[in-house]
C-alpha positions as CSV (number, residue, x, y, z in Angstrom):
1,M,0.0,0.0,0.0
2,I,1.3,3.5,-0.9
3,S,2.5,5.5,2.1
4,L,1.5,9.2,2.7
5,N,5.1,10.2,1.9
6,E,4.9,8.4,-1.5
7,L,1.4,9.9,-2.2
8,W,2.6,13.4,-1.6
9,F,5.7,12.9,-3.8
10,V,3.3,11.8,-6.5
11,L,0.9,14.6,-5.9
12,I,3.7,17.1,-6.2
13,A,4.9,15.5,-9.3
14,V,1.4,15.7,-10.9
15,L,1.2,19.4,-10.0
16,F,4.5,20.2,-11.8
17,I,3.4,18.1,-14.8
18,G,0.2,20.1,-14.9
19,F,2.1,23.3,-14.6
20,F,4.4,22.6,-17.4
21,F,1.6,21.2,-19.6
22,L,-0.6,24.1,-19.2
23,E,1.8,27.1,-18.5
24,G,4.1,25.6,-21.1
25,F,1.9,26.7,-23.9
26,D,1.4,30.1,-22.2
27,F,5.1,30.5,-22.2
28,G,5.2,29.5,-25.8
29,V,2.5,32.0,-26.9
30,G,4.3,34.7,-25.0
31,M,7.6,34.0,-27.0
32,E,5.5,33.9,-30.2
33,T,4.6,37.6,-29.7
34,Q,8.1,38.4,-30.8
35,I,8.8,35.4,-33.1
36,L,5.6,34.8,-35.0
37,A,3.5,37.9,-34.8
38,K,4.1,40.5,-37.7
39,N,2.2,43.4,-36.2
40,D,0.5,44.9,-33.2
41,T,-2.9,43.3,-34.1
42,E,-1.4,39.8,-34.3
43,R,0.3,40.3,-30.9
44,R,-3.0,41.3,-29.3
45,V,-4.6,38.2,-30.9
46,L,-1.9,36.1,-29.4
47,I,-2.2,37.6,-26.0
48,N,-5.9,37.3,-26.0
49,S,-5.8,33.7,-26.9
50,I,-4.2,33.1,-23.4
51,G,-5.9,35.9,-21.7
52,P,-8.5,33.8,-19.7
53,F,-6.0,31.1,-18.8
54,W,-2.5,32.2,-18.0
55,D,-3.0,33.4,-14.4
56,G,-5.0,30.2,-13.5
57,N,-2.3,28.1,-15.0
58,E,0.4,29.7,-12.8
59,V,-1.6,28.5,-9.7
60,W,-0.3,25.0,-10.4
61,L,3.3,26.2,-9.6
62,I,2.2,28.1,-6.5
63,T,0.3,24.9,-5.4
64,A,3.3,22.7,-6.0
65,A,5.5,25.0,-4.0
66,G,3.0,25.0,-1.2
67,A,2.7,21.3,-1.2
68,M,6.5,21.0,-1.0
69,F,6.6,23.3,1.9
70,A,3.9,21.4,3.9
71,A,4.7,17.8,2.9
72,F,8.6,18.1,2.6
73,P,9.8,21.0,4.6
74,E,13.4,20.1,4.4
75,W,13.2,19.7,0.7
76,Y,11.6,23.1,0.4
77,A,14.1,24.7,2.7
78,T,17.2,23.3,0.9
79,L,15.7,24.0,-2.5
80,F,14.6,27.6,-2.0
81,S,17.7,28.6,-0.1
82,G,20.1,27.0,-2.4
83,F,18.4,28.3,-5.6
84,Y,17.5,31.6,-4.1
85,I,19.0,33.7,-7.0
86,P,17.5,31.8,-10.0
87,F,14.1,31.7,-8.3
88,V,14.1,35.4,-7.7
89,F,14.9,36.1,-11.4
90,A,12.2,33.6,-12.4
91,L,9.6,35.4,-10.1
92,L,10.5,38.8,-11.3
93,A,10.1,37.7,-14.9
94,L,6.7,36.2,-14.1
95,I,5.7,39.5,-12.3
96,A,6.9,41.5,-15.3
97,R,5.0,39.3,-17.7
98,G,1.7,39.5,-15.7
99,V,2.0,43.3,-15.5
100,A,2.8,43.6,-19.1
101,F,-0.5,41.6,-20.0
102,E,-2.4,44.3,-18.2
103,F,-0.4,47.5,-19.1
104,R,0.6,47.2,-22.7
105,G,-2.8,48.3,-24.0
106,K,-3.3,51.3,-21.6
107,R,-1.5,53.9,-23.8
108,D,-1.4,54.2,-27.5
109,S,2.4,54.7,-27.7
110,L,4.9,52.5,-29.7
111,T,7.7,52.8,-27.2
112,W,5.2,51.9,-24.3
113,K,4.0,48.8,-26.1
114,R,7.5,47.6,-27.2
115,T,8.7,48.0,-23.6
116,W,5.9,45.7,-22.3
117,D,6.2,43.4,-25.2
118,A,9.9,42.9,-24.3
119,C,8.8,42.0,-20.8
120,I,6.3,39.4,-22.1
121,F,9.1,37.8,-24.1
122,I,11.5,37.8,-21.2
123,G,8.9,36.7,-18.9
124,S,8.0,33.8,-21.1
125,F,11.5,32.6,-21.9
126,L,13.2,33.0,-18.6
127,P,11.0,31.0,-16.2
128,P,10.9,27.8,-18.2
129,F,14.6,28.0,-18.8
130,L,15.4,28.6,-15.1
131,L,13.0,25.9,-13.9
132,A,14.5,23.4,-16.3
133,V,18.0,24.2,-15.0
134,V,16.8,23.6,-11.5
135,F,15.2,20.3,-12.3
136,A,18.4,19.2,-14.3
137,S,20.4,20.1,-11.3
138,F,18.2,17.9,-9.1
139,I,19.2,14.8,-11.1
140,K,22.7,15.7,-11.8
141,G,23.4,16.2,-8.0
142,L,24.4,19.2,-6.0
143,P,26.8,19.9,-3.0
144,I,24.4,19.1,-0.1
145,D,26.0,18.3,3.3
146,G,24.8,16.1,6.2
147,E,22.9,19.1,7.6
148,M,20.8,19.3,4.4
149,Q,22.6,22.6,3.5
150,M,23.4,23.2,-0.1
151,Y,26.5,25.0,-1.0
152,A,26.3,25.3,-4.8
153,G,28.6,27.6,-6.8
154,F,27.7,29.1,-10.2
155,T,29.0,26.1,-12.2
156,D,27.1,23.6,-10.1
157,I,23.9,25.2,-11.3
158,V,24.8,26.6,-14.7
159,N,26.8,24.0,-16.8
160,V,26.6,22.5,-20.2
161,Y,24.1,19.9,-18.9
162,T,21.6,22.2,-17.4
163,V,21.8,24.8,-20.2
164,V,21.0,22.0,-22.7
165,A,17.9,21.1,-20.5
166,G,17.0,24.8,-20.2
167,L,17.1,25.3,-24.0
168,T,15.2,22.0,-24.7
169,V,12.3,23.0,-22.4
170,V,12.2,26.5,-23.8
171,L,11.9,25.2,-27.4
172,L,9.4,22.5,-26.4
173,C,7.3,25.3,-24.7
174,L,7.5,27.3,-28.0
175,V,6.4,24.3,-30.1
176,H,3.6,23.5,-27.6
177,G,2.5,27.1,-27.6
178,L,2.5,27.2,-31.5
179,M,0.2,24.2,-31.5
180,F,-2.1,26.0,-29.0
181,T,-2.2,29.0,-31.3
182,T,-3.4,26.7,-34.2
183,L,-6.3,25.9,-31.9
184,R,-7.1,29.4,-30.9
185,T,-6.7,31.4,-34.1
186,V,-7.6,31.3,-37.8
187,G,-6.3,32.2,-41.2
188,D,-2.7,33.2,-41.9
189,L,-1.7,33.4,-38.3
190,Q,-2.8,29.9,-37.6
191,A,-1.1,28.5,-40.8
192,R,2.2,30.2,-40.0
193,A,2.1,28.9,-36.3
194,R,1.7,25.3,-37.7
195,K,4.4,25.8,-40.3
196,L,6.9,27.1,-37.7
197,A,6.1,24.3,-35.3
198,Q,7.0,21.9,-38.0
199,K,10.4,23.6,-38.7
200,L,11.2,23.6,-35.0
201,L,10.8,19.9,-34.5
202,I,14.3,19.0,-36.0
203,P,16.3,21.3,-33.7
204,L,14.0,20.2,-30.8
205,A,14.8,16.5,-31.6
206,V,18.5,17.2,-31.7
207,L,18.3,19.0,-28.3
208,F,16.2,16.2,-26.8
209,T,18.7,13.5,-28.1
210,A,21.6,15.4,-26.6
211,F,19.9,15.8,-23.3
212,V,19.0,12.1,-23.0
213,I,22.5,11.0,-23.9
214,M,24.0,13.4,-21.4
215,T,21.5,12.3,-18.7
216,Y,22.5,8.8,-19.3
217,N,26.2,9.6,-19.0
218,M,26.2,12.2,-16.3
219,T,23.5,11.1,-13.9
220,D,22.6,7.9,-12.2
221,I,18.9,7.9,-12.8
222,F,19.1,5.2,-15.6
223,E,21.0,3.0,-13.1
224,Q,18.2,3.5,-10.5
225,R,15.2,3.3,-12.8
226,G,16.6,2.1,-16.1
227,T,13.7,0.0,-17.3
228,I,10.8,2.4,-16.6
229,L,12.8,5.3,-17.9
230,M,13.5,3.6,-21.2
231,I,9.8,2.9,-21.5
232,I,9.1,6.7,-20.9
233,V,11.8,7.7,-23.4
234,A,10.1,5.3,-26.0
235,L,6.7,6.7,-25.3
236,G,8.1,10.3,-25.6
237,V,9.6,9.3,-29.0
238,I,6.3,8.0,-30.2
239,A,4.5,11.1,-29.1
240,F,7.1,13.3,-30.7
241,V,6.9,11.5,-34.0
242,L,3.0,11.6,-33.9
243,S,3.1,15.3,-33.2
244,G,4.9,15.8,-36.5
245,Y,2.5,13.5,-38.3
246,F,-0.6,15.3,-37.1
247,M,1.0,18.6,-37.9
248,T,1.5,17.6,-41.5
249,K,-2.2,16.4,-41.6
250,K,-3.4,19.6,-39.9
251,K,-5.0,17.7,-37.1
252,D,-4.0,20.5,-34.6
253,G,-5.9,19.1,-31.6
254,Y,-4.1,15.7,-31.8
255,A,-0.8,17.5,-32.4
256,F,-1.2,19.7,-29.4
257,G,-2.0,16.6,-27.4
258,M,1.2,14.9,-28.5
259,T,3.3,17.9,-27.6
260,G,1.7,18.1,-24.3
261,A,2.4,14.4,-23.9
262,V,6.0,15.0,-24.7
263,M,6.1,17.6,-22.0
264,A,4.3,15.5,-19.4
265,L,6.6,12.5,-20.1
266,S,9.7,14.7,-19.7
267,V,8.7,15.9,-16.3
268,T,7.5,12.5,-15.2
269,S,10.9,11.1,-16.1
270,I,12.6,13.5,-13.7
271,F,10.5,12.4,-10.7
272,V,10.7,8.8,-11.7
273,G,14.5,9.0,-11.8
274,L,14.6,10.8,-8.5
275,F,12.3,8.5,-6.5
276,P,12.6,8.0,-3.5
277,R,15.1,10.8,-3.5
278,V,14.0,14.5,-3.8
279,M,17.4,16.0,-4.1
280,I,20.7,14.2,-4.8
281,S,24.0,15.1,-3.0
282,S,27.1,15.1,-5.1
283,I,29.2,15.0,-1.8
284,D,27.9,11.7,-0.4
285,Q,24.9,9.5,-1.3
286,A,24.2,9.3,2.5
287,F,23.4,13.1,2.3
288,N,20.6,12.6,-0.3
289,L,17.2,14.2,0.6
290,T,14.6,11.6,0.3
291,I,10.7,11.3,0.9
292,T,11.5,10.0,4.3
293,N,14.1,12.3,5.9
294,A,12.7,15.4,4.3
295,A,9.0,14.8,5.1
296,S,6.7,16.2,7.7
297,G,5.2,14.1,10.4
298,H,2.5,11.5,9.7
299,Y,-0.3,13.5,11.4
300,S,0.4,16.6,9.2
301,L,0.5,14.5,6.1
302,K,-2.8,12.8,7.0
303,V,-4.5,16.2,7.6
304,M,-3.2,17.7,4.4
305,T,-4.4,14.7,2.4
306,I,-7.9,15.1,3.7
307,V,-7.9,18.8,3.0
308,A,-6.4,18.3,-0.5
309,L,-9.0,15.6,-1.4
310,T,-11.8,17.9,-0.4
311,I,-10.7,21.0,-2.2
312,L,-9.0,19.6,-5.3
313,P,-12.3,18.6,-7.2
314,F,-13.5,22.2,-7.0
315,V,-10.2,23.7,-8.2
316,L,-10.1,21.2,-11.2
317,G,-13.7,21.8,-11.9
318,Y,-13.4,25.6,-12.1
319,Q,-10.4,25.3,-14.4
320,I,-12.2,22.9,-16.7
321,W,-15.1,25.1,-16.7
322,S,-13.0,28.2,-17.7
323,Y,-11.5,26.3,-20.6
324,F,-14.9,25.3,-21.8
325,V,-16.3,28.8,-21.5
326,F,-13.3,30.3,-23.5
327,H,-12.9,27.7,-26.0
328,K,-13.8,29.8,-29.1
329,R,-11.1,31.0,-31.4
330,V,-9.9,34.6,-31.3
331,H,-10.4,36.6,-34.4
332,E,-8.5,39.8,-35.5
333,K,-11.8,41.8,-36.1
334,E,-13.1,41.2,-32.6
335,H,-12.7,43.7,-29.8
336,L,-9.3,43.2,-28.3
337,E,-8.4,44.6,-24.9
338,Y,-4.7,44.1,-24.7
């Protein structure tokens, strides 16, 4: 029978999977405003396509961090103290992005809009890059001592392996966002989004291949969970190939589902490779943080489980309802607020 420690590890993994699946296309659309859009009207269409969703999608990250704090306080403390600077930059980028969505249309000034558009792009590029760097550092290992204190230097966090991970996730978010754009727009913008997504599949495949090879050689997760990770990789390859196939057939909903599946499987592989660890020490395996030594007490986990099971259906129901209500495509001729 699954223990409460294992249950909360799985729940946190699910929250991060949900965040990257949902906020991933938000980040992609944000980057598209500078990469795909040709004029201000198209930028407004792109921003409006995620307007009803982006803030709700970010709740998954906040909830994941809150769950870590409550269920695994030692993990939370080591993580947020050790990665203080990257998290501050990610948070500032998210704040700037949210403010930009609200402020860019408040003045009819080219300089004003360009400034906020730059904030949207940076705020869409930097968070997925930094979060991917953090997750890649998890599985590569970090200098954590017996007191669960992390003493990481710059190169412990920023190195070839973590940078490749960051670029891979950023490009995957862009492709995922482009497919979301094909579902939410019409005409030339939709066609260009689909075409660009197809072009990006090759460099994305190269980055993914490099990351998997580096993960195999530079981490121990394939030694720990080799069989199941190979299955996940195989499923990821199948989903990736199918996404390209559906793009060529203009079956955008299926293609979006497949890029989302690649995203979900990628995050899943991280947590599968870590389990039962939550952070790996590069100093000594005895100093690893695990779901046992980093967890709250049994009573706390029990109360949290009851509360979570009570509230979660309402949260999921609201988010599903919002996607249903705002499912229609965005047209250029409609009134645009942003």
